[in-house]
N, C-alpha and C positions, 0 to 999 in steps of 0.2 A: 243479664249482673250472675252468668256462672263463674266467677273466680271465685275459687275456696280462701277464705281466710280466716285464721285464728285469733280468736280474743283471749286473752291471757290475764291475768292479774299485776301484771307489773306496772302497769298504766291505768288512768281511769279509761274507762268504759267507752265512754263519749271521744273523747282522743284518740284510739284505735278505730272506733268507727271512721270517724272526721279523715284520719289519715288512708283508710282503705279507701272511702268513695271519693276524696281528691284524688288518689293515684287514679283511678278506674275511670271518670270525669276527664282528667287533663293525658292520657293514653287513650281518649274514646273509644274504651267499652261501654263506659254510657254515654252515648252519643250527643251532641247540642241538641235540645228542644225534647227530649225523656222525661218524662213524668218520675218522678218517686216517690215512694210509697211509704211511708211511716209504716204501714202494717209490713209490708214483703219485704223492708230492710230488716226491720225488729227480727221475724221470722229469720234470714237469712245468716244473721248472726245470732240466732237465739238467746235474744234478750225483749226487755223490756221496751216502751215507746218513748220513755221517758230520755234515756242516751241519743237515741237517736233523732230525740226532737233537738239535743241541743249541740249534736251534730251538725243538722242540717242547719241551725242557728249561724255556728261557725261556717259553713261554706256558703253561707250567703250574707256574712261578711266579709270574706275571700271573693264575692263578685260572681262565684261559680255557680247559684242555682238563685231561682226566685221566688219566693212565695206568692202566690195567689188568691187573696180569699174567695173560699167558695169551688177553688178552681182547683188546686193544690201546689206539691211546690216541682218547679221544673229546672233540669239543669238549662242554664242561660245560654242562649248561642253566644259567639268565641264576638265580643264588642273590640274592631278595629281602634276605637279612640282610646278605651281601655288597655289594650297593649302601647300603645304610644303614649298614654303614662307611666304605666309603669314602669315603662324603658327610659323613660326621663329621670321617672325616679331613681332608678335602681344604678344608672349610670351616674348621677352626681353623687350616689352615697360608694359606691365602687369607685369612684376616680380618689376620691378624697381616703379609702383606705390602701390605695395600689401605692400611693406617692406618699404615702407612711411608713408602709411596707418594705419600699425599697430603700428608706432610710434606713429602716430598726431592725429586719428581717435577720435572723440567725440560723448558722445551719441545720440544726434539728427540724423548724420549720423546711430549708430548703429540700432537705432528705424525704420530709412525708408530698411534698409536693413534687417531687420528682419520684416518686414511687407513686401516688397518683395517676401522673401521665402514664407511668407505663401501664397501670391495670385500662387507663383509656382506653388503650393501643390496642387490649390484648379483646375487651367488650366490642370495639369498633370490628374486629379481626374476627369474631364470632355471630358478627350483626345483631348485637344483643341490643338494641334500642335504651330499655327501659333502665339497664343498668349503666349503659352508658351518659345519658342523661343523669342518675343517681352521683357518677364520678364527677359530671359536672359542675354541679350543685356543691359534692363535696369542696373540689378543686377551690372554688371560689371561698366558702367558707374558711378552709386553710390559711388560703390570705389573709381573713380578718382576725385569727384565730393567734396569726405570727405579731400581730399590732395588741393583741388581748384585748378583743374589740369584735367580742361574739355578738352583741348588741345591734352592731351594722348589720351583720349578715340576717339574724332573726329579723330587723326589719326589712331588709329586701327578701327577703322569703314570703312575710304577711303579703306585702304587692303583687307577687309575682306569680300569681298561682293563673291568672289568663292567657299572661306572657308563655306560661309553659304549654299550654295548649298549642300555641302554635310552633313552638317549638320540638315539639314531639313532632309533628305532623312535616315541618322540613327537613327530618334528619334523612329522610330516602332519599331523595333528590335535591332540594332547592341550597339547604346547609348540609351538606354529608359531613359525619362523625370526622374523618381524616382535614377537612377544612379547619373543623374548632381546634382539633386538636394542635396544629398548624398556630395557632392564635395561640392556642393556650404557652405552647412551647416560646412563641415570641414574651409572651408575659412573663413567663419565668425565666427567659433569659436576661429581660431588663432585671426582674430583682434578683437575682444571683449577678448581676453587674451592678446592682445600686445605682442604677441610672433614673432618675426619679422620672424625667420629662419621658426616655421611653418606656418605662412603664405606664404613664400615661396613656401615650398615643396607641399605643399595643390594646389596653384595656379598652379601649374610646372603639378602635373599632373593633376589635369583637364584639363588644354590643351594639354596636350600630350595623351587627348583620342585621338583627329585624326587621329595622325598616324597608333593607330590600327585599326580605324573603315573603312578608305577608302578605304581597298584591300578590304571587301568583299562588300560595294557599289559598286565598281568598279565592280566586277564580276558579278552582279545583274545585272547591269545597262551599260553595256558595251558600248549599241549607244551611250549615252550620253557621254561618256568618252575619251579625246583625247588618239590615242593608245593603245587601249586596245584590 
């Protein structure tokens, strides 16, 4: 855990530690199966153990760590079933969001999405996977915001932590950013044309990418997956 993060006074310490550890786990900077020590994490962030303990609880709720009595807290291996279940729930929510957005989206929201797409292309050209994933999330969040329903995205974000680990692993070969950007552009075009059915079809194709990518990723990284 050598990546340096700064704890600020802008938000609760436990939330910052949760966010930083979540990022490290999603990007596999902290590998599946690793032991997380309260003492070491406290020292890393120069904080007491209480906010670390609270961050661990949130990570457990997100399905990223498992607390084993008398043994410690371990980063969960990736569960193909949790990925599939999360994708199923995400698709149900985001299909509803994009259909409504295709009816209601206004010019300022379309401009924000178009700007986001340009930033995605720049991140892809820099081979900056972390920046691209962040912009990918922002693209979907902007669609939810366009219909004044940020709760829909917050719901998705709460259940997709396990999916995010697979997303990160697939970027290099299985689902390269260029392919994902093209899918985003298809969603954007449908929204711009206020074509409800095309928007749904484009979003469904995009979110089903995970179905086809998890098997080759699991085969290449079998030690990081459950039951492989």
